C-alpha positions in Angstrom: 43.4 126.8 70.6 46.7 128.5 70.9 48.4 125.6 72.7 48.3 121.8 72.7 49.2 120.2 76.0 50.6 116.6 76.1 51.9 114.4 78.9 55.5 115.8 78.9 55.4 118.6 76.3 53.4 121.7 75.3 53.1 123.0 71.7 52.5 126.8 71.4 51.1 128.3 68.3 52.9 131.6 68.0 52.5 134.6 65.7 56.0 136.1 65.8 56.2 139.8 65.0 59.9 140.6 64.2 61.5 144.1 64.3 59.4 145.3 67.2 60.5 147.8 69.8 61.0 145.1 72.5 60.5 141.4 73.2 57.1 140.8 74.8 54.0 138.7 74.8 51.2 140.7 73.2 48.3 138.4 73.9 46.0 135.9 72.1 44.7 136.8 68.7 42.9 134.3 66.4 43.8 131.3 68.5 47.5 132.2 68.3 49.9 133.6 70.9 51.3 136.9 69.6 54.9 137.6 70.6 56.8 140.7 69.6 60.5 140.2 68.9 63.2 142.9 68.6 65.3 141.1 66.0 64.5 141.5 62.3 63.4 138.5 60.2 66.8 138.2 58.5 68.9 135.0 58.4 67.0 133.4 61.3 67.8 136.3 63.8 64.1 136.6 64.8 63.9 132.8 65.5 67.0 132.9 67.6 65.7 135.8 69.6 62.3 134.1 70.0 64.0 131.0 71.4 66.2 133.1 73.7 63.1 135.0 74.9 61.1 131.8 75.6 64.1 130.2 77.3 64.4 133.2 79.7 60.6 133.5 80.2 60.1 129.9 81.2 63.6 129.3 82.7 64.3 126.3 80.4 67.4 125.6 78.3 67.3 126.8 74.7 68.1 123.3 73.5 64.8 122.1 74.8 62.8 124.4 72.6 62.0 123.0 69.2 60.3 124.3 66.0 57.6 121.7 65.0 56.6 123.9 62.0 56.7 127.4 60.6 60.4 128.1 61.1 60.2 130.3 57.9 56.8 131.9 58.5 55.2 134.2 61.0 53.0 131.5 62.4 55.1 128.9 64.3 54.4 125.8 66.3 57.0 125.5 69.0 57.4 122.5 71.4 58.5 123.0 75.0 58.9 120.7 77.9 55.8 120.8 80.2 57.3 122.6 83.2 55.6 124.3 86.1 56.4 127.7 84.6 54.9 126.9 81.2 51.7 125.5 82.8 51.5 128.6 85.0 51.9 130.9 82.0 49.1 129.1 80.1 46.8 129.4 83.1 47.6 133.2 83.5 47.0 133.9 79.8 43.7 131.8 79.8 42.6 133.8 82.9 43.2 137.1 81.0 41.1 136.1 78.0 
């Protein structure tokens, strides 16, 4: 499963692909949400860009997005607050797959 839903939070399992042509959600692959990130994987730039992208996508503050694991690898586990926009996104992605 590419996400883990709790009472007040949601963990997303993300395969981050740095140095892409643009920031975008590419879909679900091997139980992981694949996200393309423009920034290179140098000195945390891709992680910062990923947090910024998720913050804008879900309309939540960057400070509420936390790395649970994988901060230095391509596969990451990121914890977000369980907001209406996050739940709607999960439902949309599930409907596509």
